[in-house]
N, C-alpha and C positions, 0 to 999 in steps of 0.2 A: 477250765477254771470257771467258778460261778460268776455271774455278772448281774449286778442289780443297779437300778437308778435311783431308788430311795427306799425308805422304810428302815432307818437306822435307829437304834435305841437311843433316845435323848434328842432325836432330831427336831428341828422346828423349821416351818416354811410358811410363807404367804405368797399366794399368787393372786394379783388383783384382777377383778372382773373386767371384761372388755369395755363395758360402758365407763368404767372409771379411767381406763387408758384413753378412751375418746375425750373425757373431760381434761386429763392431763395434757394431752396433745393439743388442746385448743385454749387452755388457761394461759394468760400472759406470763405467769411465773413458772409454773410447772413445765410448760412446753420446752424450756430451755434445757432441762435435765430432769428425768424422772425414772422412778424404779417401777418395773412391772412384776418382778419376782424377787424374793429374798429369803435367805435360809441359812441354817447352820447345821452341818452333818458331823457328829463326833465320832471318831474312830470307825470311819466308814468302809469297813472291810468289803471287799468285791465291788466297791463303787465303780460304775462305768457308764459312760455316755458317748453316743456317736451320732453326729448330725451330718449327713452328707450335703444338706443345702443350708446348713447353719440355722441361725434363728433371726427374727426380726430385730432382735436386740443385741447389744454387746453383752458379753458375759464376763463378770468379775469372779475370780477365785483367789482366795487368800489361804495358804496353808498354815495353819496355827501349830500343828503338831504332826509327826509322821512324815510320810513322803507319798508321792504319786507321780503322775506323768501327764503331759499335755501334748497334743499334736494339732499343729496348724501350718498350713502352706507347705505340706509334705516335710515337715521337720518335727522331730519328737524331742521334747525337753523334760528332764527330770525336774519336779517341783518339790522343793524341800521347805523345812520349817522357815518361817519369816520370808517366804517368797510369794509373789503374786503374778497372775497372768490374767489379761484381758483378751478375750476372743472378740474380734470384730464382727459386726452384725453381717448376716447374709454370706458368711464364709464357711465352708466345710471345716469340721474340727471334731476331735475326740479327746477324752480325757479319762483317767481312771486312777484308782488308789493302789499303792503298793500292797502286794499280797501279804509280805512279811511284816511290814510296818505301815498298816494302814493310816491315811491321813484323816485329820480333823480340819474341816474347811469352813470358812465363812464365804458366802457367795451371793451375788444378786445379778439380775439382769437390768440393764438400763438403756435408755435412748433419750433423744431430745435434739432440738436444733443445734445446741451447742456441745454435743458430744465430741465433735472434731477438736474441741480445745485440748483434749486428752489424748490426741492421736499419737503423740511421742512416747506414751506409755502402753499403747495398744499393740497386740501382736508380738510382745517380747516378755521374757521372764524379768521381773523387777525384784531386785534384792533390797529388803528392807532389813539390812543387817543389824545386828544387835549392838547396843552401846548403852552408856549410862544416861543418854539423852533420847532414846528411842521413841518414848511416849506411845507405846503400844496400848497402854490402858486408856489414854485419851482418845485414840483413834477408834478403839472398839467400844468405848462409850457412845461415839457417834453412831456406830453400826446399831447398838442397842436403842438409841433414840429413834433411829429410822424404823427399826422393826416394831418397837413398842408403839409408836404413833400410827403405824399402818394397822397394828393390831386393834387399836382402839376405835378404828373406822375411817371412813373416807370422806370426812368433811373437808371442804376446800382449805381450811386453816391447816389441817393435818398434812394434806398432800403438799401444800406450799412449803410448809416447814420441813418435811422430808426432802424436798428438792434442793433447799438450801444446805441442809445437813450432808446431802450427797455430794454437792459441789465442793464442800469442805472436805469430806472424806477423800475424794479423788485428788484434790489439791494438796492434801497431806502426803501423797505419794508422788505426784508430779513434781512438787517442790519440796522434796524431802528435807534438804538442808534448812530451808527457811522454817519449816515446820517444827524442826528439832532445836531451832535457834533458842527458844524460851527456856530450854534446859541447858544451855551451853556455858552457865556461869562457871563451871568448873574447868572449862577449857577455852578461856578467852584468847582468841589468836590475835596476831598483830593487828589486823585490820579493825576487828572489834575494839581493841584497845585503843587504837587511833581515833575512832568515832567517839568513844567515851570521852577521850581527852578534848576533842573538838567541842563536844556538847558542854564540858566544864569550863571551856574558855571562849564562849561566844562573845562574851562582852570584854575580852582582853584583845590586845594586838598579838596575833599569832601568825608566823610565817610557815611556809611549807618545810623549811629546816627544822623549826621546833617541833612540828608534828612528827617528821621522820626521826628525829633524835629521840623524841619520847619513846618510840617502839624499837630503837636500836638499828635503823637503816639509813643508808645514804639517801638524799632526796631522790636521785634518779631510780634507785632500785625500788624505794617505797612507792614512787609515783606509779611505776610499772604494775607493782603487785595491787595497789589499791584499784587501779583502773580495770585490772583483770577481774577483781572480785565484785566491783560495784557497777562497773561500766562508766564511771565518772572519774574526773581527775580529783585529787584530793582537795584542791581549792574550790573547784565547782562544788562539790559535795558540802564542803564547809559553808560556802555561801547559801546553799539550799538550807542548811541547818539554821543560819542566821534568819532567813525569811520565815522559816517555820517558828522561830522565837518571836519574830515581829508580828506574825498573825496572832500569837497568843497575847502579846501586848495590846495589839489593836482591839481585840475582841474582849479582853478581861481587865484591862486597866484604863485609867484615864490619861495616860501619859500622852504629852503632845508629840507631834510627828518628829520635831527637831530633837526631842528628848530620847525618843526611840532610835533615832539615827545616831545620836551621840553615843548611846550605850552599846550599840552594835558596831561601832567603829566606821560608820560612813562619814564622808567628808561633810556633808550637810544634808538637810531635809530634801533637797532637790536630787542629790545622788541617791539617797535612800529611796525615794519615790520612783526613780527611774529603774533602779535595780528590782524593786518590789513588783512593778508593772511587768517588767520583762519575764519575771518567774511567774507571776500569778495572773496575768492579763488584765488585771484591774488595779487601779490606783490604792494606795493605802487609805484615802478618804472613802473611796467607794467600798473598800472591803469592810471599814468600820461601820459604815452606814448599813451594809447588808447584813452583818453577823454580830454587831455589838448587841449584847444582852439587855 
């Protein structure tokens, strides 16, 4: 079977010069995470790469269409549409396109001091399963922003902006549920519904039973589900939302502390100040002085 590394009709690729990589590795912003190679290979028939010593960078591959395979740590995995794989730096690997159904792939090489932040999605197939809230277009608009900014040149501003885009791009995969949350209006689950209820009732007297009843659960069952989803108890979360609202009042209104305390259901200004400082580590007075417009 024929094997080729590049040269596909409609392909595009950018490889940054070594002096640019040296700049990226030293710049305060870009050193955190930066791209050294980036490209797109459409219908890449006979595409094949094998590196017995790996590369200095991590390699991201996303299968947009078709199919292929990836080999790492003596394991071979099929890579299908809407699946991604990241090869870790300096480790042997190989990958290739399906002969019968050649893949179209987005790819880039990346490294940086904070690459380990994404180690839980490195070295395994990641399924970006299709749904009505997938946001594929948004994610690959980010890819195009990275590519086009590098295509425009290697000014510090371009390189720094690409680094921020890269972090967002990888975060959209690591934190897939959170990334898709923006499009989940059609499928509001009980936890989201309860949080909306909390936000709508920050200035009312609300109990755990009220919140649980609103979403049709017993208090014990709801408390368990809520904590599993958010890592906070419902009441702790509700209190955090109150403090968030208090911050808004302190920054954007002239309400007195006792008025804010009354609105948000605290016993008095002292109780409010104590709860605020416990959450924010500064008093309401200090917060207003620091952030008041």
